[in-house]
PyMOL Python script that loads the backbone (N, CA, C, O; Angstrom):
from pymol import cmd

cmd.read_pdbstr("""\
ATOM      1  N   MET A   1     -10.422   3.694  14.385  1.00  0.00           N
ATOM      2  CA  MET A   1      -9.059   4.154  14.569  1.00  0.00           C
ATOM      3  C   MET A   1      -8.642   4.915  13.310  1.00  0.00           C
ATOM      4  O   MET A   1      -8.898   4.473  12.191  1.00  0.00           O
ATOM      5  N   ILE A   2      -8.014   6.034  13.505  1.00  0.00           N
ATOM      6  CA  ILE A   2      -7.472   6.847  12.415  1.00  0.00           C
ATOM      7  C   ILE A   2      -5.955   6.782  12.522  1.00  0.00           C
ATOM      8  O   ILE A   2      -5.391   6.993  13.596  1.00  0.00           O
ATOM      9  N   TYR A   3      -5.303   6.490  11.409  1.00  0.00           N
ATOM     10  CA  TYR A   3      -3.850   6.409  11.382  1.00  0.00           C
ATOM     11  C   TYR A   3      -3.287   7.619  10.653  1.00  0.00           C
ATOM     12  O   TYR A   3      -3.694   7.927   9.532  1.00  0.00           O
ATOM     13  N   CYS A   4      -2.360   8.293  11.288  1.00  0.00           N
ATOM     14  CA  CYS A   4      -1.623   9.376  10.661  1.00  0.00           C
ATOM     15  C   CYS A   4      -0.295   8.755  10.226  1.00  0.00           C
ATOM     16  O   CYS A   4       0.577   8.492  11.054  1.00  0.00           O
ATOM     17  N   VAL A   5      -0.152   8.524   8.923  1.00  0.00           N
ATOM     18  CA  VAL A   5       1.004   7.796   8.407  1.00  0.00           C
ATOM     19  C   VAL A   5       2.065   8.782   7.932  1.00  0.00           C
ATOM     20  O   VAL A   5       1.803   9.671   7.121  1.00  0.00           O
ATOM     21  N   ILE A   6       3.271   8.596   8.464  1.00  0.00           N
ATOM     22  CA  ILE A   6       4.387   9.468   8.123  1.00  0.00           C
ATOM     23  C   ILE A   6       5.335   8.716   7.204  1.00  0.00           C
ATOM     24  O   ILE A   6       5.726   7.594   7.526  1.00  0.00           O
ATOM     25  N   PRO A   7       5.719   9.294   6.071  1.00  0.00           N
ATOM     26  CA  PRO A   7       6.708   8.642   5.215  1.00  0.00           C
ATOM     27  C   PRO A   7       8.051   8.538   5.950  1.00  0.00           C
ATOM     28  O   PRO A   7       8.421   9.434   6.709  1.00  0.00           O
ATOM     29  N   ARG A   8       8.760   7.458   5.720  1.00  0.00           N
ATOM     30  CA  ARG A   8      10.028   7.208   6.406  1.00  0.00           C
ATOM     31  C   ARG A   8      11.022   8.371   6.306  1.00  0.00           C
ATOM     32  O   ARG A   8      11.667   8.685   7.307  1.00  0.00           O
ATOM     33  N   PRO A   9      11.179   9.025   5.148  1.00  0.00           N
ATOM     34  CA  PRO A   9      12.143  10.132   5.071  1.00  0.00           C
ATOM     35  C   PRO A   9      11.806  11.323   5.989  1.00  0.00           C
ATOM     36  O   PRO A   9      12.690  12.113   6.323  1.00  0.00           O
ATOM     37  N   LEU A  10      10.535  11.453   6.393  1.00  0.00           N
ATOM     38  CA  LEU A  10      10.132  12.577   7.243  1.00  0.00           C
ATOM     39  C   LEU A  10       9.963  12.192   8.710  1.00  0.00           C
ATOM     40  O   LEU A  10       9.522  13.005   9.523  1.00  0.00           O
ATOM     41  N   GLU A  11      10.311  10.967   9.043  1.00  0.00           N
ATOM     42  CA  GLU A  11      10.113  10.481  10.409  1.00  0.00           C
ATOM     43  C   GLU A  11      10.798  11.363  11.448  1.00  0.00           C
ATOM     44  O   GLU A  11      10.162  11.759  12.425  1.00  0.00           O
ATOM     45  N   ASP A  12      12.075  11.680  11.262  1.00  0.00           N
ATOM     46  CA  ASP A  12      12.817  12.467  12.249  1.00  0.00           C
ATOM     47  C   ASP A  12      12.215  13.854  12.444  1.00  0.00           C
ATOM     48  O   ASP A  12      12.230  14.400  13.547  1.00  0.00           O
ATOM     49  N   GLU A  13      11.690  14.409  11.370  1.00  0.00           N
ATOM     50  CA  GLU A  13      11.161  15.769  11.421  1.00  0.00           C
ATOM     51  C   GLU A  13       9.753  15.844  12.013  1.00  0.00           C
ATOM     52  O   GLU A  13       9.426  16.798  12.719  1.00  0.00           O
ATOM     53  N   LEU A  14       8.908  14.824  11.723  1.00  0.00           N
ATOM     54  CA  LEU A  14       7.489  14.946  12.049  1.00  0.00           C
ATOM     55  C   LEU A  14       6.960  14.061  13.171  1.00  0.00           C
ATOM     56  O   LEU A  14       5.983  14.427  13.825  1.00  0.00           O
ATOM     57  N   TYR A  15       7.573  12.914  13.409  1.00  0.00           N
ATOM     58  CA  TYR A  15       6.963  11.932  14.309  1.00  0.00           C
ATOM     59  C   TYR A  15       6.656  12.523  15.688  1.00  0.00           C
ATOM     60  O   TYR A  15       5.503  12.493  16.115  1.00  0.00           O
ATOM     61  N   ASP A  16       7.648  13.054  16.388  1.00  0.00           N
ATOM     62  CA  ASP A  16       7.435  13.580  17.741  1.00  0.00           C
ATOM     63  C   ASP A  16       6.423  14.724  17.762  1.00  0.00           C
ATOM     64  O   ASP A  16       5.620  14.827  18.690  1.00  0.00           O
ATOM     65  N   LYS A  17       6.459  15.577  16.752  1.00  0.00           N
ATOM     66  CA  LYS A  17       5.521  16.702  16.684  1.00  0.00           C
ATOM     67  C   LYS A  17       4.079  16.207  16.547  1.00  0.00           C
ATOM     68  O   LYS A  17       3.175  16.725  17.203  1.00  0.00           O
ATOM     69  N   LEU A  18       3.873  15.203  15.691  1.00  0.00           N
ATOM     70  CA  LEU A  18       2.514  14.714  15.480  1.00  0.00           C
ATOM     71  C   LEU A  18       2.004  13.901  16.666  1.00  0.00           C
ATOM     72  O   LEU A  18       0.822  13.974  17.003  1.00  0.00           O
ATOM     73  N   VAL A  19       2.872  13.136  17.292  1.00  0.00           N
ATOM     74  CA  VAL A  19       2.458  12.406  18.498  1.00  0.00           C
ATOM     75  C   VAL A  19       1.991  13.406  19.555  1.00  0.00           C
ATOM     76  O   VAL A  19       0.965  13.195  20.201  1.00  0.00           O
ATOM     77  N   GLU A  20       2.728  14.472  19.728  1.00  0.00           N
ATOM     78  CA  GLU A  20       2.347  15.511  20.685  1.00  0.00           C
ATOM     79  C   GLU A  20       1.032  16.176  20.277  1.00  0.00           C
ATOM     80  O   GLU A  20       0.167  16.425  21.117  1.00  0.00           O
ATOM     81  N   HIS A  21       0.892  16.455  19.004  1.00  0.00           N
ATOM     82  CA  HIS A  21      -0.318  17.121  18.502  1.00  0.00           C
ATOM     83  C   HIS A  21      -1.576  16.278  18.760  1.00  0.00           C
ATOM     84  O   HIS A  21      -2.620  16.819  19.125  1.00  0.00           O
ATOM     85  N   TYR A  22      -1.476  14.963  18.573  1.00  0.00           N
ATOM     86  CA  TYR A  22      -2.631  14.075  18.703  1.00  0.00           C
ATOM     87  C   TYR A  22      -2.701  13.358  20.054  1.00  0.00           C
ATOM     88  O   TYR A  22      -3.449  12.390  20.184  1.00  0.00           O
ATOM     89  N   ARG A  23      -1.956  13.797  21.045  1.00  0.00           N
ATOM     90  CA  ARG A  23      -1.896  13.083  22.328  1.00  0.00           C
ATOM     91  C   ARG A  23      -3.242  12.987  23.025  1.00  0.00           C
ATOM     92  O   ARG A  23      -3.477  12.026  23.758  1.00  0.00           O
ATOM     93  N   ASP A  24      -4.134  13.949  22.821  1.00  0.00           N
ATOM     94  CA  ASP A  24      -5.452  13.928  23.468  1.00  0.00           C
ATOM     95  C   ASP A  24      -6.538  13.315  22.594  1.00  0.00           C
ATOM     96  O   ASP A  24      -7.714  13.340  22.956  1.00  0.00           O
ATOM     97  N   GLU A  25      -6.157  12.774  21.464  1.00  0.00           N
ATOM     98  CA  GLU A  25      -7.109  12.131  20.549  1.00  0.00           C
ATOM     99  C   GLU A  25      -6.935  10.615  20.642  1.00  0.00           C
ATOM    100  O   GLU A  25      -6.023  10.072  20.019  1.00  0.00           O
ATOM    101  N   PRO A  26      -7.772   9.923  21.393  1.00  0.00           N
ATOM    102  CA  PRO A  26      -7.585   8.475  21.581  1.00  0.00           C
ATOM    103  C   PRO A  26      -7.799   7.648  20.307  1.00  0.00           C
ATOM    104  O   PRO A  26      -7.349   6.505  20.230  1.00  0.00           O
ATOM    105  N   ASN A  27      -8.481   8.217  19.315  1.00  0.00           N
ATOM    106  CA  ASN A  27      -8.753   7.474  18.085  1.00  0.00           C
ATOM    107  C   ASN A  27      -7.737   7.731  16.986  1.00  0.00           C
ATOM    108  O   ASN A  27      -7.922   7.268  15.861  1.00  0.00           O
ATOM    109  N   VAL A  28      -6.659   8.466  17.286  1.00  0.00           N
ATOM    110  CA  VAL A  28      -5.636   8.758  16.289  1.00  0.00           C
ATOM    111  C   VAL A  28      -4.322   8.145  16.745  1.00  0.00           C
ATOM    112  O   VAL A  28      -3.879   8.346  17.876  1.00  0.00           O
ATOM    113  N   GLU A  29      -3.712   7.396  15.839  1.00  0.00           N
ATOM    114  CA  GLU A  29      -2.401   6.809  16.116  1.00  0.00           C
ATOM    115  C   GLU A  29      -1.430   7.248  15.023  1.00  0.00           C
ATOM    116  O   GLU A  29      -1.726   7.130  13.834  1.00  0.00           O
ATOM    117  N   VAL A  30      -0.286   7.747  15.429  1.00  0.00           N
ATOM    118  CA  VAL A  30       0.737   8.191  14.489  1.00  0.00           C
ATOM    119  C   VAL A  30       1.670   7.005  14.240  1.00  0.00           C
ATOM    120  O   VAL A  30       2.204   6.416  15.179  1.00  0.00           O
ATOM    121  N   ILE A  31       1.856   6.667  12.974  1.00  0.00           N
ATOM    122  CA  ILE A  31       2.730   5.549  12.610  1.00  0.00           C
ATOM    123  C   ILE A  31       3.663   5.963  11.477  1.00  0.00           C
ATOM    124  O   ILE A  31       3.394   6.914  10.743  1.00  0.00           O
ATOM    125  N   VAL A  32       4.765   5.229  11.353  1.00  0.00           N
ATOM    126  CA  VAL A  32       5.732   5.471  10.283  1.00  0.00           C
ATOM    127  C   VAL A  32       5.557   4.374   9.245  1.00  0.00           C
ATOM    128  O   VAL A  32       5.453   3.194   9.583  1.00  0.00           O
ATOM    129  N   ASP A  33       5.526   4.771   7.987  1.00  0.00           N
ATOM    130  CA  ASP A  33       5.390   3.819   6.884  1.00  0.00           C
ATOM    131  C   ASP A  33       6.669   2.999   6.779  1.00  0.00           C
ATOM    132  O   ASP A  33       7.723   3.529   6.426  1.00  0.00           O
ATOM    133  N   ARG A  34       6.580   1.713   7.083  1.00  0.00           N
ATOM    134  CA  ARG A  34       7.748   0.835   7.073  1.00  0.00           C
ATOM    135  C   ARG A  34       7.739  -0.135   5.885  1.00  0.00           C
ATOM    136  O   ARG A  34       8.537  -1.070   5.828  1.00  0.00           O
ATOM    137  N   ARG A  35       6.827   0.103   4.943  1.00  0.00           N
ATOM    138  CA  ARG A  35       6.794  -0.785   3.776  1.00  0.00           C
ATOM    139  C   ARG A  35       8.074  -0.647   2.981  1.00  0.00           C
ATOM    140  O   ARG A  35       8.728   0.395   3.000  1.00  0.00           O
ATOM    141  N   ALA A  36       8.421  -1.716   2.280  1.00  0.00           N
ATOM    142  CA  ALA A  36       9.632  -1.710   1.452  1.00  0.00           C
ATOM    143  C   ALA A  36       9.491  -0.657   0.370  1.00  0.00           C
ATOM    144  O   ALA A  36       8.434  -0.518  -0.245  1.00  0.00           O
ATOM    145  N   GLN A  37      10.544   0.068   0.149  1.00  0.00           N
ATOM    146  CA  GLN A  37      10.541   1.097  -0.886  1.00  0.00           C
ATOM    147  C   GLN A  37      10.751   0.433  -2.243  1.00  0.00           C
ATOM    148  O   GLN A  37      11.529  -0.514  -2.361  1.00  0.00           O
ATOM    149  N   GLY A  38      10.061   0.925  -3.260  1.00  0.00           N
ATOM    150  CA  GLY A  38      10.181   0.363  -4.600  1.00  0.00           C
ATOM    151  C   GLY A  38      11.513   0.704  -5.243  1.00  0.00           C
ATOM    152  O   GLY A  38      12.186   1.655  -4.847  1.00  0.00           O
ATOM    153  N   GLY A  39      11.879  -0.081  -6.231  1.00  0.00           N
ATOM    154  CA  GLY A  39      13.115   0.150  -6.956  1.00  0.00           C
ATOM    155  C   GLY A  39      12.902   1.134  -8.090  1.00  0.00           C
ATOM    156  O   GLY A  39      12.102   2.064  -7.988  1.00  0.00           O
ATOM    157  N   GLU A  40      13.619   0.915  -9.152  1.00  0.00           N
ATOM    158  CA  GLU A  40      13.488   1.770 -10.330  1.00  0.00           C
ATOM    159  C   GLU A  40      12.100   1.596 -10.939  1.00  0.00           C
ATOM    160  O   GLU A  40      11.550   0.494 -10.920  1.00  0.00           O
ATOM    161  N   PRO A  41      11.530   2.669 -11.478  1.00  0.00           N
ATOM    162  CA  PRO A  41      10.237   2.518 -12.146  1.00  0.00           C
ATOM    163  C   PRO A  41      10.335   1.490 -13.268  1.00  0.00           C
ATOM    164  O   PRO A  41      11.294   1.472 -14.039  1.00  0.00           O
ATOM    165  N   GLY A  42       9.326   0.646 -13.336  1.00  0.00           N
ATOM    166  CA  GLY A  42       9.301  -0.371 -14.383  1.00  0.00           C
ATOM    167  C   GLY A  42       9.927  -1.692 -13.984  1.00  0.00           C
ATOM    168  O   GLY A  42       9.815  -2.669 -14.724  1.00  0.00           O
ATOM    169  N   THR A  43      10.586  -1.752 -12.830  1.00  0.00           N
ATOM    170  CA  THR A  43      11.143  -3.024 -12.381  1.00  0.00           C
ATOM    171  C   THR A  43      10.077  -3.748 -11.579  1.00  0.00           C
ATOM    172  O   THR A  43       9.191  -3.126 -10.993  1.00  0.00           O
ATOM    173  N   HIS A  44      10.173  -5.056 -11.561  1.00  0.00           N
ATOM    174  CA  HIS A  44       9.165  -5.860 -10.874  1.00  0.00           C
ATOM    175  C   HIS A  44       9.845  -7.052 -10.236  1.00  0.00           C
ATOM    176  O   HIS A  44      10.584  -7.782 -10.896  1.00  0.00           O
ATOM    177  N   ASP A  45       9.601  -7.247  -8.975  1.00  0.00           N
ATOM    178  CA  ASP A  45      10.135  -8.409  -8.272  1.00  0.00           C
ATOM    179  C   ASP A  45       8.960  -9.301  -7.902  1.00  0.00           C
ATOM    180  O   ASP A  45       8.220  -8.969  -6.976  1.00  0.00           O
ATOM    181  N   PRO A  46       8.757 -10.428  -8.595  1.00  0.00           N
ATOM    182  CA  PRO A  46       7.596 -11.271  -8.328  1.00  0.00           C
ATOM    183  C   PRO A  46       7.573 -11.838  -6.914  1.00  0.00           C
ATOM    184  O   PRO A  46       6.507 -12.209  -6.424  1.00  0.00           O
ATOM    185  N   MET A  47       8.714 -11.913  -6.251  1.00  0.00           N
ATOM    186  CA  MET A  47       8.730 -12.422  -4.879  1.00  0.00           C
ATOM    187  C   MET A  47       8.118 -11.417  -3.907  1.00  0.00           C
ATOM    188  O   MET A  47       7.664 -11.807  -2.831  1.00  0.00           O
ATOM    189  N   LYS A  48       8.095 -10.138  -4.259  1.00  0.00           N
ATOM    190  CA  LYS A  48       7.508  -9.123  -3.387  1.00  0.00           C
ATOM    191  C   LYS A  48       6.038  -8.892  -3.688  1.00  0.00           C
ATOM    192  O   LYS A  48       5.330  -8.297  -2.876  1.00  0.00           O
ATOM    193  N   ASP A  49       5.565  -9.353  -4.843  1.00  0.00           N
ATOM    194  CA  ASP A  49       4.179  -9.158  -5.227  1.00  0.00           C
ATOM    195  C   ASP A  49       3.361 -10.312  -4.678  1.00  0.00           C
ATOM    196  O   ASP A  49       3.494 -11.444  -5.143  1.00  0.00           O
ATOM    197  N   ARG A  50       2.520 -10.037  -3.700  1.00  0.00           N
ATOM    198  CA  ARG A  50       1.759 -11.101  -3.045  1.00  0.00           C
ATOM    199  C   ARG A  50       0.369 -11.275  -3.637  1.00  0.00           C
ATOM    200  O   ARG A  50      -0.417 -12.096  -3.164  1.00  0.00           O
ATOM    201  N   ARG A  51       0.071 -10.504  -4.667  1.00  0.00           N
ATOM    202  CA  ARG A  51      -1.243 -10.665  -5.278  1.00  0.00           C
ATOM    203  C   ARG A  51      -1.334 -12.008  -5.981  1.00  0.00           C
ATOM    204  O   ARG A  51      -0.332 -12.541  -6.459  1.00  0.00           O
ATOM    205  N   ARG A  52      -2.531 -12.544  -6.040  1.00  0.00           N
ATOM    206  CA  ARG A  52      -2.748 -13.825  -6.692  1.00  0.00           C
ATOM    207  C   ARG A  52      -2.474 -13.707  -8.185  1.00  0.00           C
ATOM    208  O   ARG A  52      -2.899 -12.748  -8.830  1.00  0.00           O
ATOM    209  N   GLN A  53      -1.763 -14.686  -8.723  1.00  0.00           N
ATOM    210  CA  GLN A  53      -1.453 -14.686 -10.150  1.00  0.00           C
ATOM    211  C   GLN A  53      -2.721 -14.889 -10.961  1.00  0.00           C
ATOM    212  O   GLN A  53      -3.637 -15.596 -10.540  1.00  0.00           O
ATOM    213  N   ARG A  54      -2.761 -14.270 -12.112  1.00  0.00           N
ATOM    214  CA  ARG A  54      -3.872 -14.435 -13.025  1.00  0.00           C
ATOM    215  C   ARG A  54      -3.796 -15.811 -13.672  1.00  0.00           C
ATOM    216  O   ARG A  54      -2.704 -16.331 -13.903  1.00  0.00           O
ATOM    217  N   VAL A  55      -4.948 -16.402 -13.964  1.00  0.00           N
ATOM    218  CA  VAL A  55      -4.978 -17.716 -14.599  1.00  0.00           C
ATOM    219  C   VAL A  55      -4.354 -17.613 -15.984  1.00  0.00           C
ATOM    220  O   VAL A  55      -4.681 -16.713 -16.757  1.00  0.00           O
ATOM    221  N   LYS A  56      -3.459 -18.537 -16.288  1.00  0.00           N
ATOM    222  CA  LYS A  56      -2.797 -18.531 -17.596  1.00  0.00           C
ATOM    223  C   LYS A  56      -3.696 -19.194 -18.629  1.00  0.00           C
ATOM    224  O   LYS A  56      -4.498 -20.067 -18.294  1.00  0.00           O
ATOM    225  N   GLY A  57      -3.563 -18.784 -19.875  1.00  0.00           N
ATOM    226  CA  GLY A  57      -4.343 -19.373 -20.949  1.00  0.00           C
ATOM    227  C   GLY A  57      -5.372 -18.392 -21.475  1.00  0.00           C
ATOM    228  O   GLY A  57      -5.364 -17.208 -21.139  1.00  0.00           O
ATOM    229  N   THR A  58      -6.246 -18.910 -22.297  1.00  0.00           N
ATOM    230  CA  THR A  58      -7.280 -18.063 -22.885  1.00  0.00           C
ATOM    231  C   THR A  58      -8.637 -18.695 -22.616  1.00  0.00           C
ATOM    232  O   THR A  58      -8.734 -19.881 -22.301  1.00  0.00           O
ATOM    233  N   PHE A  59      -9.669 -17.898 -22.744  1.00  0.00           N
ATOM    234  CA  PHE A  59     -11.017 -18.393 -22.582  1.00  0.00           C
ATOM    235  C   PHE A  59     -11.564 -18.787 -23.950  1.00  0.00           C
ATOM    236  O   PHE A  59     -11.225 -18.161 -24.955  1.00  0.00           O
ATOM    237  N   PRO A  60     -12.406 -19.816 -24.000  1.00  0.00           N
ATOM    238  CA  PRO A  60     -12.988 -20.191 -25.299  1.00  0.00           C
ATOM    239  C   PRO A  60     -13.947 -19.107 -25.778  1.00  0.00           C
ATOM    240  O   PRO A  60     -14.547 -18.390 -24.977  1.00  0.00           O
ATOM    241  N   THR A  61     -14.082 -18.999 -27.100  1.00  0.00           N
ATOM    242  CA  THR A  61     -15.028 -18.025 -27.647  1.00  0.00           C
ATOM    243  C   THR A  61     -16.443 -18.535 -27.449  1.00  0.00           C
ATOM    244  O   THR A  61     -16.698 -19.738 -27.511  1.00  0.00           O
ATOM    245  N   ILE A  62     -17.343 -17.627 -27.216  1.00  0.00           N
ATOM    246  CA  ILE A  62     -18.748 -17.976 -26.995  1.00  0.00           C
ATOM    247  C   ILE A  62     -19.571 -17.210 -28.013  1.00  0.00           C
ATOM    248  O   ILE A  62     -19.420 -15.999 -28.176  1.00  0.00           O
ATOM    249  N   ASP A  63     -20.448 -17.939 -28.697  1.00  0.00           N
ATOM    250  CA  ASP A  63     -21.339 -17.287 -29.653  1.00  0.00           C
ATOM    251  C   ASP A  63     -22.427 -16.535 -28.908  1.00  0.00           C
ATOM    252  O   ASP A  63     -22.982 -17.026 -27.926  1.00  0.00           O
ATOM    253  N   ALA A  64     -22.725 -15.332 -29.393  1.00  0.00           N
ATOM    254  CA  ALA A  64     -23.780 -14.532 -28.783  1.00  0.00           C
ATOM    255  C   ALA A  64     -25.134 -15.164 -29.062  1.00  0.00           C
ATOM    256  O   ALA A  64     -25.341 -15.716 -30.143  1.00  0.00           O
ATOM    257  N   PRO A  65     -26.063 -15.097 -28.110  1.00  0.00           N
ATOM    258  CA  PRO A  65     -27.383 -15.676 -28.336  1.00  0.00           C
ATOM    259  C   PRO A  65     -28.075 -15.003 -29.528  1.00  0.00           C
ATOM    260  O   PRO A  65     -27.949 -13.795 -29.729  1.00  0.00           O
ATOM    261  N   GLY A  66     -28.792 -15.786 -30.299  1.00  0.00           N
ATOM    262  CA  GLY A  66     -29.564 -15.257 -31.427  1.00  0.00           C
ATOM    263  C   GLY A  66     -28.711 -14.886 -32.625  1.00  0.00           C
ATOM    264  O   GLY A  66     -29.177 -14.232 -33.558  1.00  0.00           O
ATOM    265  N   GLY A  67     -27.453 -15.314 -32.590  1.00  0.00           N
ATOM    266  CA  GLY A  67     -26.715 -14.866 -33.615  1.00  0.00           C
ATOM    267  C   GLY A  67     -25.860 -15.210 -34.584  1.00  0.00           C
ATOM    268  O   GLY A  67     -25.416 -14.354 -35.348  1.00  0.00           O
TER     269      GLY A  67
END
""", "prot")
cmd.dss("prot")
cmd.show_as("cartoon", "prot")
cmd.util.cbc("prot")
cmd.orient("prot")
């Protein structure tokens, strides 16, 4: 499946045109990007970040072999 993703601000302008353009292509689906829009650059909301947190702390030092 190939997805033709349209940014939300361009939905009104492009969605119907692209659906019509790809109507005979069964492997293409036109979709609108519905992900939450980010805030100001540099801001971070930990509740929206679903990535696994990094382990806190430090690793012990290891001596190199032979050395």
